[in-house]
C-alpha positions in Angstrom: 11.7 41.5 62.9 14.1 42.0 60.0 16.9 39.5 59.7 20.3 40.4 58.5 21.8 38.6 55.5 24.6 37.4 57.8 22.3 35.7 60.3 22.5 32.5 58.2 26.2 32.3 59.2 25.5 32.3 63.0 26.4 29.2 64.8 23.1 27.3 65.5 22.0 26.7 69.1 19.0 25.1 70.8 18.0 26.1 74.3 21.4 27.8 74.7 23.2 24.6 73.6 25.6 25.0 70.6 24.7 22.6 67.8 28.0 22.9 66.0 29.2 19.4 67.1 25.9 17.9 65.9 26.3 19.7 62.5 29.7 18.2 62.1 28.7 14.7 63.2 25.5 14.0 61.3 26.8 14.2 57.7 28.8 10.9 58.3 25.4 9.1 58.6 24.7 9.7 54.9 27.6 7.5 53.7 26.8 3.8 53.3 28.7 1.4 55.5 31.0 -0.9 53.4 30.2 -4.6 53.7 32.4 -7.7 53.7 30.7 -9.2 50.7 32.6 -9.9 47.5 29.9 -8.1 45.5 28.5 -4.8 46.7 25.6 -2.7 45.5 26.0 0.0 43.0 26.2 2.8 45.5 29.1 1.2 47.4 30.8 0.3 44.2 30.5 4.0 43.0 31.8 5.2 46.4 34.8 2.9 46.4 35.6 3.9 42.8 35.5 7.6 43.5 37.6 7.2 46.7 40.3 5.1 44.9 40.4 7.5 41.9 40.6 10.6 44.1 43.3 9.1 46.3 45.4 8.0 43.3 45.1 11.5 41.7 45.9 13.3 45.0 48.9 11.3 45.9 50.4 11.2 42.4 53.0 13.9 43.0 53.8 12.7 46.6 56.6 10.1 47.2 56.0 6.9 49.2 56.7 8.6 52.5 53.6 10.8 52.1 51.2 7.9 51.2 50.7 7.4 55.0 48.5 10.5 54.8 46.1 8.9 52.3 43.3 8.0 54.7 43.5 11.3 56.5 43.4 13.4 53.3 40.7 11.4 51.6 38.5 11.5 54.8 39.0 15.2 55.0 38.1 15.7 51.4 34.8 13.7 51.8 34.0 15.5 55.0 34.5 19.0 53.5 32.5 18.1 50.3 29.6 16.8 52.4 29.5 19.8 54.7 29.7 22.2 51.7 27.0 20.4 49.7 24.6 20.0 52.6 25.0 23.8 53.3 23.3 24.5 49.9 20.0 22.9 51.1 17.3 25.3 52.5 17.2 25.8 56.2 20.6 24.2 56.8 23.8 25.5 58.4 27.2 25.4 56.7 29.9 24.8 59.3 32.7 25.6 56.8 31.5 29.2 56.6 33.0 29.6 60.1 36.6 30.8 60.0 37.3 29.2 63.4 36.4 25.8 62.1 38.5 26.1 58.9 41.5 27.4 60.9 41.0 24.6 63.3 41.5 22.2 60.4 44.2 24.1 58.5 46.6 25.0 61.4 47.2 21.5 62.9 47.5 19.8 59.5 49.9 22.6 58.2 51.9 22.4 61.5 52.1 18.6 61.1 53.7 19.0 57.6 56.2 21.5 58.9 57.1 19.3 61.9 57.6 16.3 59.6 59.9 18.4 57.4 62.1 19.6 60.2 62.3 16.2 61.7 63.1 14.2 58.6 65.2 16.7 56.6 66.0 19.8 58.7 68.6 21.2 56.2 66.2 21.1 53.2 63.4 22.5 55.3 65.5 25.5 56.4 66.8 25.8 52.8 63.2 26.7 51.7 63.6 29.9 53.6 66.4 31.1 51.4 66.3 30.6 47.6 69.5 29.5 45.9 71.7 32.2 44.4 70.3 35.0 46.5 72.6 38.1 46.6 74.2 38.6 50.0 72.5 42.0 50.8 69.1 40.5 50.2 69.5 37.4 52.4 68.0 38.9 55.7 65.1 40.4 53.8 64.3 37.2 51.9 64.5 35.1 55.0 61.9 37.3 56.7 59.7 37.3 53.7 59.8 33.5 53.3 59.2 33.0 57.0 56.1 35.3 56.8 54.9 33.4 53.7 55.3 30.1 55.5 53.2 31.2 58.5 50.5 32.8 56.2 49.8 29.4 54.5 47.3 28.1 57.1 45.6 31.5 57.2 45.3 31.4 53.4 43.8 27.9 53.6 41.1 28.9 56.1 40.3 32.3 54.7 40.0 30.9 51.1 37.4 28.3 52.0 35.5 30.6 54.3 35.4 33.5 51.8 34.3 31.5 48.8 31.5 29.8 50.6 30.3 32.9 52.4 30.3 34.9 49.1 28.3 32.2 47.3 25.7 32.0 50.1 25.3 35.8 50.2 24.9 36.0 46.4 22.2 33.2 46.5 20.3 35.0 49.3 20.5 38.4 47.6 19.3 37.1 44.2 16.5 35.0 45.9 15.4 38.1 47.8 15.4 40.2 44.6 13.3 37.6 42.8 10.8 37.4 45.6 10.4 41.2 45.8 10.2 41.7 42.0 7.6 38.9 41.5 4.4 41.0 42.1 6.0 44.2 40.5 7.7 42.9 37.4 7.0 39.2 36.8 9.2 38.9 33.7 12.2 40.3 35.5 11.5 38.1 38.4 11.5 35.0 36.2 14.8 36.0 34.6 16.2 36.5 38.1 15.0 33.1 39.1 16.8 31.6 36.1 19.9 33.4 37.2 19.4 32.0 40.7 19.2 28.5 39.3 22.4 28.9 37.3 24.1 30.4 40.3 23.0 27.4 42.5 24.6 25.1 39.9 27.8 27.1 40.1 27.8 26.9 43.9 27.6 23.1 43.7 30.7 23.2 41.6 32.4 25.7 44.0 31.5 23.5 47.0 33.4 20.6 45.5 36.2 22.5 44.0 37.0 24.4 47.2 37.2 21.2 49.2 39.5 19.7 46.6 41.7 22.8 46.6 42.0 22.7 50.4 43.2 19.1 50.4 45.4 19.6 47.3 47.3 22.5 48.9 47.8 20.4 52.0 49.3 17.7 49.7 51.6 20.2 48.2 52.8 21.4 51.6 53.3 17.7 52.5 55.3 17.1 49.3 57.8 19.9 50.2 58.5 18.4 53.6 58.5 14.6 53.0 
């Protein structure tokens, strides 16, 4: 039975039971539980330093009203990084390659930023739909364009994360298949292909972390516009 390259993106199931919830829950077990001691071990200290530095950098352009989102955004960042990194291991499933999951994360958070903007400062929120100094004949057209761009934001968030991870996984599988096929025919070319596969894997590790950061950073920018 020949498997398609896209079979790796199918939602896993066992005895007809979807395992998506299990794939989303288990990564949290990998994080150490903070203790109440004055002195922690090196792993907890490193984890706390990373979280504090990331939160400080992420909320730097946001005013004090948006700092209430610190826990949510930091948790989302760690969650996405963990899912993306675990998906690079062999015989694993990457939930963030599913557009439905990414849209399920992007749409509610984007909608929350929009609702906050219309509740706290409705005039400024509506003013984003019409740039200052717009000629009168162009006002209806620009309002329509800005409204469409506003509603495209969650779609762009979800599609960007899905497309980047899917493309990376497909490239790794294609190059690994090529190296396996070329090994008995042209060993030298197969070794060069394996080196390329190793370098691509390192690149995918960087992409997995960068895409999670970009996802949360764009949410922070949307929050800054409405707070």
